[in-house]
Backbone as CSV, one residue per row, in Angstrom:
resi,resn,N_x,N_y,N_z,CA_x,CA_y,CA_z,C_x,C_y,C_z
1,MET,118.669,-150.948,90.511,120.041,-150.271,90.805,120.054,-149.692,92.408
2,LYS,121.092,-150.143,92.969,121.254,-149.541,94.429,121.518,-148.091,94.342
3,GLU,120.834,-147.355,95.138,121.053,-146.025,95.510,122.302,-145.810,96.575
4,ILE,123.009,-144.901,96.178,124.224,-144.622,97.098,124.057,-143.089,97.471
5,TYR,124.072,-142.985,98.954,124.003,-141.530,99.523,125.180,-141.122,100.285
6,LEU,125.324,-139.889,100.242,126.348,-139.230,101.122,125.664,-138.931,102.434
7,ILE,126.227,-138.458,103.535,125.707,-138.166,104.766,124.680,-137.059,104.619
8,LYS,125.123,-136.025,103.831,124.135,-134.834,103.529,122.742,-135.453,102.887
9,ASP,122.846,-136.408,102.046,121.561,-136.902,101.548,120.915,-137.739,102.495
10,LEU,121.595,-138.502,103.408,120.841,-139.156,104.338,120.089,-138.270,105.320
11,ALA,120.720,-137.163,105.677,120.119,-136.273,106.495,118.905,-135.758,106.015
12,ARG,119.024,-135.236,104.676,117.782,-134.668,103.949,116.644,-135.632,103.848
13,PHE,116.929,-136.895,103.374,115.845,-137.682,103.210,115.268,-138.364,104.472
14,SER,116.050,-138.438,105.703,115.556,-139.067,106.897,114.970,-138.154,107.729
15,GLY,115.377,-136.770,107.456,114.803,-135.817,108.522,115.611,-135.463,109.713
16,HIS,116.919,-136.223,109.774,117.965,-136.046,110.790,118.887,-134.909,110.275
17,THR,119.573,-134.390,111.407,120.714,-133.330,111.032,121.850,-134.181,110.629
18,ILE,122.918,-133.633,109.958,124.085,-134.328,109.732,124.811,-134.774,110.989
19,TYR,124.750,-133.779,111.993,125.315,-134.137,113.354,124.737,-135.350,113.958
20,THR,123.421,-135.557,113.797,122.838,-136.664,114.329,123.238,-137.937,113.527
21,VAL,123.238,-137.906,112.143,123.731,-139.005,111.453,124.974,-139.370,111.698
22,LYS,125.964,-138.499,112.040,127.320,-138.887,112.449,127.332,-139.453,113.828
23,TYR,126.479,-138.838,114.666,126.342,-139.406,116.121,125.983,-140.877,116.128
24,TYR,124.868,-141.142,115.330,124.426,-142.549,115.217,125.526,-143.512,114.513
25,LEU,126.271,-142.936,113.614,127.454,-143.803,113.205,128.272,-144.132,114.092
26,ASN,128.781,-143.113,115.189,129.690,-143.330,116.339,129.169,-144.305,117.339
27,LEU,127.683,-144.244,117.375,126.949,-145.225,118.429,127.024,-146.669,117.722
28,GLY,127.209,-146.747,116.449,127.107,-148.052,115.820,125.524,-148.346,115.460
29,LEU,124.704,-147.434,115.390,123.281,-147.621,115.006,123.153,-147.841,113.545
30,ILE,123.998,-147.194,112.899,124.055,-147.256,111.363,125.527,-147.553,110.927
31,LYS,125.657,-148.077,109.667,127.050,-148.354,109.250,127.191,-147.792,107.812
32,GLU,128.297,-147.314,107.534,128.650,-146.904,106.039,128.893,-148.149,105.330
33,ILE,128.723,-148.078,103.862,129.028,-149.238,103.099,130.498,-149.091,102.502
34,GLY,130.936,-147.964,102.563,132.324,-147.701,102.022,132.668,-146.124,102.113
35,ARG,133.895,-146.053,101.784,134.447,-144.535,101.690,135.022,-144.248,100.235
36,SER,135.061,-143.062,99.827,135.674,-142.518,98.646,137.275,-142.461,98.925
37,PRO,138.231,-143.208,98.158,139.637,-143.033,98.476,140.149,-141.789,98.141
38,GLU,139.528,-140.949,97.358,140.024,-139.673,97.027,139.531,-138.559,98.115
39,THR,138.208,-138.506,98.382,137.726,-137.531,99.313,137.409,-137.957,100.670
40,ASN,137.575,-139.306,100.967,137.170,-139.813,102.140,135.714,-139.688,102.704
41,PHE,134.900,-139.366,101.655,133.387,-139.270,102.014,132.875,-140.583,102.179
42,ARG,131.964,-140.746,103.140,131.182,-142.012,103.549,130.180,-142.276,102.467
43,TYR,129.908,-143.496,102.139,128.886,-143.912,101.374,127.802,-144.741,102.129
44,PHE,126.639,-144.578,101.690,125.470,-145.238,102.431,124.486,-145.722,101.357
45,ASP,123.695,-146.884,101.711,122.676,-147.363,100.903,121.210,-147.083,101.431
46,ASN,120.253,-147.771,100.693,118.916,-147.638,101.195,118.780,-148.292,102.492
47,THR,119.451,-149.328,102.642,119.327,-149.889,103.992,119.439,-149.000,105.181
48,THR,120.549,-148.201,105.030,120.938,-147.146,106.055,119.759,-146.235,106.106
49,LEU,119.314,-145.726,105.102,118.259,-144.811,105.164,116.880,-145.286,105.759
50,GLU,116.678,-146.634,105.394,115.554,-147.247,106.171,115.747,-147.442,107.710
51,GLN,116.994,-147.572,108.009,117.275,-147.744,109.434,117.190,-146.492,110.135
52,LEU,117.552,-145.344,109.571,117.438,-143.971,110.080,115.972,-143.688,110.147
53,GLN,115.167,-144.106,109.315,113.636,-143.736,109.443,113.138,-144.576,110.534
54,ARG,113.580,-145.885,110.695,113.147,-146.606,111.825,113.539,-146.137,113.185
55,ILE,114.863,-145.537,113.242,115.237,-144.887,114.497,114.339,-143.553,114.729
56,ARG,114.125,-142.911,113.802,113.229,-141.672,113.849,111.950,-142.027,114.421
57,ALA,111.181,-143.133,113.907,110.022,-143.527,114.495,110.029,-144.059,116.005
58,LEU,111.185,-144.821,116.308,111.225,-145.356,117.624,111.450,-144.178,118.600
59,ARG,112.299,-143.024,118.169,112.415,-141.794,118.937,111.063,-141.092,119.118
60,LYS,110.256,-141.247,118.304,108.793,-140.618,118.462,108.046,-141.303,119.423
61,GLU,108.350,-142.637,119.601,107.680,-143.594,120.668,108.340,-143.230,122.040
62,ASN,109.347,-142.302,122.084,110.189,-141.956,123.310,110.866,-143.119,123.649
63,LYS,111.508,-143.806,122.809,112.589,-144.883,123.106,113.997,-144.100,123.290
64,SER,114.605,-144.604,124.189,116.015,-144.084,124.436,116.908,-144.776,123.347
65,LEU,118.092,-144.125,123.142,118.995,-144.769,122.273,119.555,-145.950,122.615
66,ALA,119.577,-146.233,124.018,120.041,-147.727,124.537,118.932,-148.619,124.050
67,GLU,117.745,-148.237,124.368,116.519,-149.130,123.918,116.549,-149.373,122.448
68,ILE,116.815,-148.397,121.574,116.815,-148.635,120.237,118.049,-149.405,119.810
69,GLN,119.231,-149.335,120.512,120.313,-150.260,120.141,119.865,-151.777,120.458
70,GLU,119.059,-151.886,121.491,118.680,-153.329,121.700,117.573,-153.770,120.699
71,ILE,116.765,-153.044,120.240,115.728,-153.383,119.318,116.464,-153.550,117.948
72,ILE,117.347,-152.668,117.609,117.963,-153.017,116.174,118.837,-153.963,116.301
73,GLY,119.547,-154.201,117.431,120.564,-155.299,117.575,121.740,-155.091,116.935
């Protein structure tokens, strides 16, 4: 079964702040899989969580966000 996360869950599980997750969304480093029509909450899956963990690892290697965008594609 596919796990579905909200931004707060992604932040908690990835070690990023909610602000950072939203920033990465705006940069296009991660993508939502959908939105709730009632609440407009964004939904994310395991792929997004893995992407955030990869971004965190690359940032620990002192990669810039521009470099990370090139790596992630």
